[in-house]
C-alpha positions as CSV (number, residue, x, y, z in Angstrom):
1,X,18.8,68.4,137.3
2,X,15.3,68.9,135.5
3,X,12.7,66.2,135.1
4,X,13.8,63.8,132.0
5,X,17.5,65.8,131.6
6,X,20.4,63.5,130.7
7,X,23.0,64.0,132.8
8,X,26.5,62.2,132.0
9,X,28.6,61.4,135.5
10,X,31.6,59.6,133.9
11,X,33.2,58.6,131.1
12,X,36.0,55.7,130.7
13,X,37.8,53.3,128.4
14,X,36.8,49.6,128.7
15,X,38.9,47.2,127.8
16,X,39.1,43.4,127.4
17,X,39.7,41.4,130.6
18,X,41.7,38.2,129.0
19,X,43.4,39.8,126.3
20,X,45.1,37.0,123.8
21,X,45.2,38.4,120.3
22,X,48.5,37.9,118.6
23,X,50.7,40.9,118.6
24,X,50.4,43.2,115.5
25,X,46.9,41.6,114.6
26,X,45.2,43.3,112.3
27,X,41.1,42.7,111.0
28,X,41.0,43.2,107.2
29,X,37.5,44.6,106.2
30,X,35.6,43.4,103.5
31,X,34.1,45.4,100.6
32,X,30.5,45.2,102.2
33,X,32.1,47.2,105.4
34,X,34.0,49.6,103.5
35,X,30.8,51.0,102.1
36,X,29.8,51.5,105.3
37,X,32.0,54.0,106.5
38,X,30.2,57.6,107.1
39,X,27.4,55.4,108.8
40,X,27.0,54.5,112.1
41,X,24.7,51.8,113.8
42,X,22.8,53.1,117.0
43,X,20.4,50.5,119.3
44,X,18.7,51.9,122.5
45,X,17.1,49.2,124.9
46,X,14.8,50.0,128.0
47,X,14.5,48.1,130.8
48,X,11.8,48.1,133.7
49,X,12.5,49.1,137.4
50,X,14.7,46.4,139.0
51,X,12.5,46.1,142.1
52,X,15.8,45.0,144.2
53,X,16.5,48.3,145.5
54,X,20.1,48.4,144.3
55,X,22.4,51.4,145.0
56,X,23.2,53.9,142.8
57,X,25.8,53.1,140.8
58,X,25.3,49.3,141.4
59,X,24.0,47.7,138.4
60,X,26.1,50.1,135.9
61,X,29.7,48.7,137.7
62,X,28.3,45.4,137.0
63,X,27.4,45.4,133.2
64,X,31.1,47.3,133.3
65,X,32.4,44.5,134.7
66,X,30.6,41.9,132.2
67,X,31.0,44.6,129.3
68,X,35.3,43.7,130.2
69,X,34.9,40.1,129.5
70,X,32.6,39.7,126.5
71,X,35.0,41.9,124.9
72,X,37.4,39.4,124.9
73,X,35.7,37.2,122.4
74,X,35.5,40.7,120.0
75,X,38.8,42.0,119.0
76,X,37.1,43.6,116.2
77,X,35.4,46.3,118.5
78,X,38.3,47.0,121.0
79,X,41.1,47.6,118.3
80,X,41.1,50.9,116.6
81,X,40.7,51.8,112.9
82,X,44.2,52.6,110.8
83,X,44.5,52.2,107.0
84,X,46.5,50.2,104.8
85,X,49.1,50.8,102.2
86,X,46.0,50.6,99.4
87,X,43.8,53.3,101.3
88,X,41.6,50.3,102.9
89,X,40.4,50.5,106.8
90,X,41.8,47.6,108.6
91,X,41.4,47.0,112.6
92,X,44.5,46.6,114.9
93,X,43.9,44.6,117.4
94,X,45.3,46.0,120.5
95,X,42.4,46.6,122.9
96,X,42.3,49.7,122.9
97,X,39.0,49.6,124.3
98,X,35.7,50.6,123.9
99,X,34.1,54.0,125.6
100,X,31.5,53.4,128.4
101,X,30.0,56.7,129.2
102,X,27.7,56.7,132.8
103,X,24.7,59.1,133.2
104,X,21.4,59.6,134.9
105,X,18.4,60.6,134.4
106,X,15.0,62.3,137.0
107,X,12.0,60.1,136.9
108,X,11.1,56.6,136.1
109,X,12.0,54.7,132.6
110,X,8.4,54.2,132.3
111,X,7.6,58.4,132.7
112,X,10.5,59.0,130.0
113,X,8.9,56.0,127.5
114,X,5.5,57.9,127.9
115,X,7.1,61.1,126.0
116,X,10.0,60.1,124.3
117,X,10.7,61.5,120.8
118,X,13.7,60.8,118.4
119,X,15.7,64.0,119.9
120,X,15.3,62.7,123.7
121,X,16.2,59.1,122.6
122,X,19.5,60.6,120.7
123,X,20.4,61.9,124.4
124,X,20.7,58.1,125.2
125,X,23.5,57.4,122.7
126,X,27.0,58.7,123.2
127,X,29.1,59.4,119.6
128,X,32.1,61.2,119.0
129,X,32.7,61.8,115.2
130,X,36.8,60.8,114.6
131,X,39.0,63.4,113.5
132,X,42.5,63.5,111.5
133,X,44.1,60.5,113.4
134,X,41.3,57.8,114.0
135,X,43.9,55.5,115.4
136,X,43.3,57.6,118.6
137,X,39.5,57.2,118.6
138,X,37.2,54.1,119.6
139,X,34.7,53.0,117.1
140,X,32.2,51.8,119.7
141,X,30.5,53.9,122.0
142,X,27.9,52.3,124.9
143,X,25.9,54.6,127.4
144,X,24.5,53.3,130.4
145,X,21.8,55.5,132.2
146,X,20.1,55.4,135.2
147,X,16.8,56.6,135.9
148,X,16.4,57.6,139.6
149,X,13.3,56.1,140.7
150,X,13.7,53.0,138.6
151,X,14.5,51.8,135.5
152,X,17.8,51.4,132.6
153,X,19.0,52.5,129.4
154,X,21.9,51.4,127.3
155,X,22.8,53.0,124.2
156,X,25.0,51.1,122.0
157,X,26.8,52.8,119.6
158,X,29.0,51.2,116.6
159,X,31.0,52.4,113.7
160,X,29.1,50.8,110.7
161,X,32.5,49.4,109.2
162,X,32.8,46.9,111.9
163,X,29.0,45.4,112.3
164,X,25.5,45.8,110.9
165,X,22.2,45.9,112.7
166,X,22.4,42.3,112.7
167,X,25.9,41.9,114.6
168,X,25.2,44.7,117.0
169,X,22.1,42.9,118.3
170,X,24.4,39.8,118.0
171,X,27.0,41.6,120.6
172,X,24.4,42.8,122.9
173,X,23.0,39.5,123.3
174,X,26.2,38.7,124.2
175,X,26.8,41.2,126.4
176,X,23.5,40.1,128.0
177,X,24.3,36.2,128.1
178,X,27.6,36.9,129.9
179,X,26.1,39.5,132.8
180,X,23.4,37.0,133.1
181,X,25.0,33.7,133.2
182,X,29.1,34.2,131.9
183,X,28.3,32.2,128.8
184,X,27.6,33.4,125.6
185,X,24.9,31.2,123.6
186,X,26.4,32.1,119.9
187,X,30.0,33.1,119.9
188,X,30.8,35.4,117.3
189,X,32.8,34.1,114.4
190,X,35.0,36.6,112.3
191,X,36.3,35.6,108.5
192,X,35.8,36.2,105.0
193,X,32.7,36.3,103.2
194,X,32.3,33.1,101.0
195,X,33.7,33.3,97.3
196,X,35.7,30.9,96.0
197,X,38.1,31.1,92.9
198,X,35.8,29.7,90.4
199,X,33.4,33.1,91.8
200,X,36.6,35.6,91.1
201,X,36.5,34.5,87.5
202,X,33.0,34.2,86.5
203,X,31.2,37.2,84.7
204,X,27.9,38.4,85.9
205,X,25.7,37.9,83.4
206,X,22.0,37.1,85.0
207,X,19.6,40.2,85.1
208,X,18.9,40.3,88.3
209,X,23.1,40.2,89.3
210,X,23.3,43.1,87.1
211,X,20.3,45.1,88.3
212,X,21.8,44.7,91.7
213,X,25.1,45.8,90.7
214,X,24.0,48.5,88.7
215,X,22.1,49.9,91.9
216,X,25.8,50.2,93.6
217,X,27.2,51.4,90.6
218,X,24.6,54.0,90.4
219,X,25.0,54.5,94.4
220,X,28.6,55.3,94.0
221,X,28.4,57.4,91.4
222,X,26.1,59.8,92.6
223,X,28.4,60.9,95.3
224,X,26.6,63.6,97.8
225,X,28.3,65.5,100.7
226,X,27.0,64.8,103.9
227,X,25.8,67.9,104.9
228,X,21.6,68.4,104.7
229,X,19.8,71.1,107.1
230,X,16.5,68.6,107.0
231,X,15.3,67.9,110.1
232,X,14.2,64.4,111.0
233,X,11.7,62.9,113.2
234,X,11.0,59.5,114.0
235,X,7.6,57.8,114.7
236,X,7.7,54.3,116.2
237,X,4.0,52.4,115.3
238,X,3.7,48.8,117.0
239,X,1.7,46.5,114.8
240,X,0.1,43.1,116.7
241,X,-0.3,39.7,115.0
242,X,-3.8,40.3,114.2
243,X,-2.9,44.0,112.1
244,X,0.0,42.3,110.6
245,X,-2.1,39.3,109.4
246,X,-4.9,41.9,108.1
247,X,-2.1,44.0,106.2
248,X,-0.8,40.3,104.8
249,X,-4.5,39.5,103.5
250,X,-5.0,43.1,102.0
251,X,-1.5,43.1,100.7
252,X,-2.3,39.3,99.2
253,X,-5.8,40.4,98.1
254,X,-5.3,39.7,94.3
255,X,-3.0,36.8,94.8
256,X,-0.4,39.1,94.0
257,X,2.5,37.9,96.7
258,X,2.2,34.3,95.9
259,X,4.8,32.3,98.8
260,X,7.2,34.5,100.8
261,X,9.7,33.9,103.0
262,X,9.0,37.5,104.6
263,X,5.1,38.1,104.3
264,X,5.2,40.4,107.3
265,X,8.0,42.4,106.3
266,X,7.0,42.8,102.8
267,X,3.4,43.6,103.6
268,X,4.4,46.5,106.0
269,X,7.1,47.4,103.4
270,X,4.7,47.8,100.8
271,X,2.0,49.6,103.1
272,X,4.7,51.8,104.2
273,X,5.7,52.6,101.0
274,X,2.4,53.5,99.1
275,X,1.5,55.2,102.5
276,X,4.5,57.6,102.5
277,X,4.3,57.9,98.7
278,X,0.9,59.6,98.8
279,X,3.1,61.6,102.5
280,X,5.4,63.1,99.4
281,X,2.8,63.8,97.1
282,X,4.0,61.9,94.1
283,X,0.4,61.6,91.8
284,X,-0.5,57.9,91.9
285,X,3.0,57.4,91.3
286,X,5.5,55.1,93.8
287,X,7.9,57.2,95.6
288,X,11.8,55.5,94.7
289,X,12.7,53.1,97.3
290,X,15.4,50.9,98.1
291,X,15.4,47.8,100.5
292,X,18.0,46.1,102.7
293,X,18.0,42.6,103.5
294,X,20.3,40.5,105.7
295,X,21.9,38.2,103.3
296,X,23.5,35.8,106.1
297,X,21.2,33.1,105.6
298,X,20.9,33.5,101.5
299,X,24.8,32.7,101.5
300,X,25.0,30.3,104.0
301,X,27.0,31.8,107.1
302,X,27.0,30.8,110.1
303,X,24.6,33.0,113.0
304,X,27.5,33.8,114.6
305,X,29.2,35.4,111.4
306,X,30.5,39.2,112.4
307,X,30.6,41.7,109.9
308,X,28.6,43.8,107.7
309,X,26.0,41.5,105.3
310,X,23.2,43.8,104.7
311,X,22.4,44.4,100.6
312,X,20.3,47.2,99.0
313,X,18.1,46.5,96.0
314,X,16.2,49.2,94.4
315,X,12.1,48.3,94.0
316,X,10.9,48.9,90.9
317,X,7.2,49.7,90.1
318,X,6.7,52.6,87.2
319,X,2.6,52.8,88.1
320,X,0.0,51.2,90.4
321,X,-3.3,51.5,89.4
322,X,-6.3,51.4,92.4
323,X,-4.8,47.8,94.1
324,X,-1.9,49.9,94.8
325,X,-1.0,47.9,98.2
326,X,-0.7,44.2,96.2
327,X,1.3,45.3,93.2
328,X,3.6,46.8,96.0
329,X,4.0,43.8,97.3
330,X,4.6,41.9,94.7
331,X,7.0,44.4,93.4
332,X,9.0,43.9,96.7
333,X,8.6,40.3,97.0
334,X,10.2,40.1,93.4
335,X,13.2,41.8,94.5
336,X,13.5,39.7,97.8
337,X,13.3,36.6,95.8
338,X,15.9,37.7,93.1
339,X,18.7,38.2,95.9
340,X,20.0,35.0,95.7
341,X,23.4,33.9,97.0
342,X,24.6,33.6,93.2
343,X,23.4,37.7,92.7
344,X,25.5,38.5,96.0
345,X,28.4,36.9,95.4
346,X,28.5,38.7,92.0
347,X,28.1,41.5,93.3
348,X,30.6,40.9,96.4
349,X,33.2,40.2,93.3
350,X,32.5,43.2,91.3
351,X,33.3,45.1,94.4
352,X,36.3,43.4,94.5
353,X,36.8,44.6,91.2
354,X,35.8,48.1,90.9
355,X,36.9,49.1,94.7
356,X,38.2,53.0,95.1
357,X,38.1,55.4,97.6
358,X,35.2,56.8,97.1
359,X,32.6,55.7,99.6
360,X,28.5,56.7,98.6
361,X,25.9,57.5,102.0
362,X,24.0,54.5,100.8
363,X,20.7,56.1,102.6
364,X,21.2,59.3,100.4
365,X,18.5,59.2,97.3
366,X,15.9,56.8,97.8
367,X,13.5,55.8,100.6
368,X,15.0,53.1,102.5
369,X,13.2,50.3,104.0
370,X,15.6,47.8,106.1
371,X,14.5,43.7,107.2
372,X,15.5,43.8,110.8
373,X,13.4,40.5,111.4
374,X,16.5,37.8,111.7
375,X,16.9,39.0,114.7
376,X,15.4,39.0,118.4
377,X,17.1,42.3,120.3
378,X,14.5,41.0,123.0
379,X,16.7,38.5,123.6
380,X,18.8,40.7,125.3
381,X,18.4,40.0,128.8
382,X,20.9,41.3,131.9
383,X,18.9,40.1,134.5
384,X,16.9,37.2,135.0
385,X,13.3,37.4,133.6
386,X,14.0,41.0,133.0
387,X,13.4,41.8,129.1
388,X,13.5,45.1,127.3
389,X,10.6,47.1,127.7
390,X,11.2,48.9,124.0
391,X,14.0,48.7,121.8
392,X,15.1,51.3,118.9
393,X,17.1,51.0,116.0
394,X,18.9,54.2,114.3
395,X,21.3,54.2,111.0
396,X,22.9,57.5,111.5
397,X,23.4,60.0,110.2
398,X,19.8,60.5,108.5
399,X,20.0,62.3,105.3
400,X,17.9,61.5,102.2
401,X,14.1,61.4,101.8
402,X,13.6,58.8,104.5
403,X,14.4,55.3,106.4
404,X,11.9,53.2,107.6
405,X,13.3,49.8,109.9
406,X,11.2,46.9,110.6
407,X,11.6,44.6,113.3
408,X,10.5,42.2,115.9
409,X,8.2,42.9,118.6
410,X,8.3,41.7,122.5
411,X,7.9,38.3,123.4
412,X,4.2,37.5,123.9
413,X,2.8,39.8,121.1
414,X,2.6,37.1,118.6
415,X,4.7,35.5,116.5
416,X,3.5,38.2,113.3
417,X,3.6,41.2,115.3
418,X,6.1,43.9,114.4
419,X,7.7,47.2,115.3
420,X,8.1,49.5,112.3
421,X,9.9,53.0,112.6
422,X,10.3,55.4,110.7
423,X,12.5,58.4,110.1
424,X,11.1,61.3,107.9
425,X,11.6,64.9,107.2
426,X,10.0,66.8,110.3
427,X,6.6,67.6,108.2
428,X,6.0,64.7,107.1
429,X,5.5,62.4,110.3
430,X,2.1,63.5,111.4
431,X,1.0,62.9,107.6
432,X,2.0,59.7,107.9
433,X,0.2,58.9,111.0
434,X,-2.9,60.7,109.6
435,X,-3.2,58.4,106.4
436,X,-6.2,56.7,106.1
437,X,-4.8,53.1,105.3
438,X,-2.4,53.8,108.6
439,X,-5.7,54.6,110.7
440,X,-7.4,51.6,109.0
441,X,-4.9,49.3,111.6
442,X,-4.7,51.5,114.2
443,X,-1.1,50.6,115.6
444,X,-0.2,51.8,118.8
445,X,2.5,54.6,118.8
446,X,5.1,53.9,120.6
447,X,7.6,56.9,120.4
448,X,6.8,60.1,117.8
449,X,3.8,62.4,116.9
450,X,0.0,62.0,119.0
451,X,2.3,59.4,121.3
452,X,0.1,61.2,123.9
C-alpha cells in the first residue's frame, strides 16, 4: 500500500442497539427536505494521534459500538426511503441501519494534512448512489479511516433529504458525546416546521417575502440536468480573529453595514463575492450570488430540531463603485435582515401549495455562500481532550459556478476566527489565492493550491 493510499478493510451495516420504534412507523419529510433530494451532505473530521498505542482496529470497534447506541435516538437515519401515494419521499423507520466502512492509510494524519486536496479528501468519504429500488439502500454512510502512524479520520455522508449540514454536525456531536460519556448533550427533536392554520390562509404580499418566493419559483422552473463535465478544486483558508476583525473594519469603512447579527459571515461573504467576481472576469460587476442561511433561530426552533432548515436567497447589487467591499457587505446584510420568520413561513406555505415532482439543484446557477457559524464542529470530541484537528464540509454534487462555506475555527483561535472552504472550477482556485484583496489578509491555506 503506497503512502497516502486509502484501503478499504470492510463494510458492514450498523443498526440501533435498542430499537423501539412503532411497527410500520413512517417519518414524513418537509417541503424544505424534499427540495434537497439531489444533494448529499458530507463532513470529514480529522483527529490527532491518540498517544495510547491502541491496537489496530480497537478504536474503530469502539466507534462502531457507540454508533449503534446513538442511532437509537435517530430513527430517521437508520430507516429506508419510500414514496407515498402523492409521490413524495418519506422514511420507513425499520432500522435498516447505516453503512459503516472501515479503512486504513499509511503514514500519520498530520502528514496527510500537509498535502491533502479535494480529490484525496473525498476518498475519506464513502457514498453509493441509490438506483431503481431506493428502499434497499441506506441514506447514511460512515467511513472511519485509521492512519497507521497515528490519527483518525471520520467521514460522514448523508442524503440531504434527511439532514442539512447543521443536523449532520449535531449528529456527529451526539455520536461523540455517546462515545465519551454515554450521554447526549442535545437530543434530537423530530417535528414539523412551525406553521399555524392562520399561516396557511395568509397570502404573501410583503416585498421581501415575494422576493424569496420568486427566487425558489425561478430555481424550480429553470430545472437543469445533474451531469457536468466541469472539474472542481477546493481551497480551505483559515482567517484568524484579527484578520476577520480587519475585514469587518474594511467592510464597514463607509458605515455601510450598520448593526449586524453576523458581522464575520457578512464581511467574509462580501470579501469572497468581490474577489471571485474579479476571478470570473465580470468587468466591474458582481457575479450572481445567493446566500444559504440557517433559519432555526429565526423560526424559534429548539436547538435539537432535526430536519432541513437552511434557506437560500439571492443578493442583489447591480453595480459597485470604488468602495466595492462595503457595498457588497451592505447588500448581503440587507438580505440577511429580510430573512425573517414571516417570510420563511410564507415560503413554506407557497412550497406546500405549489408542491410538485420537479426537484431543482439548489446550487446550479449562482455562486452559493453558506453560513455554518451556528454550529461548532470542534465540539465532536470522541475522547477526553481530543478535539478535531480540522473539519471539512461538502455539499455534493458540485455543479455551477462555485460554493463558499464559512464555518467556525478550532477553539482557542479567537471568537471571530473562521474557516472558508471555496470549491470552484479548477482553473479559478489559484487565481483566487493570488487575488490582492485575499493576499492582504494572508490567511493560512489548510487545503488546496500552494499549501506546501
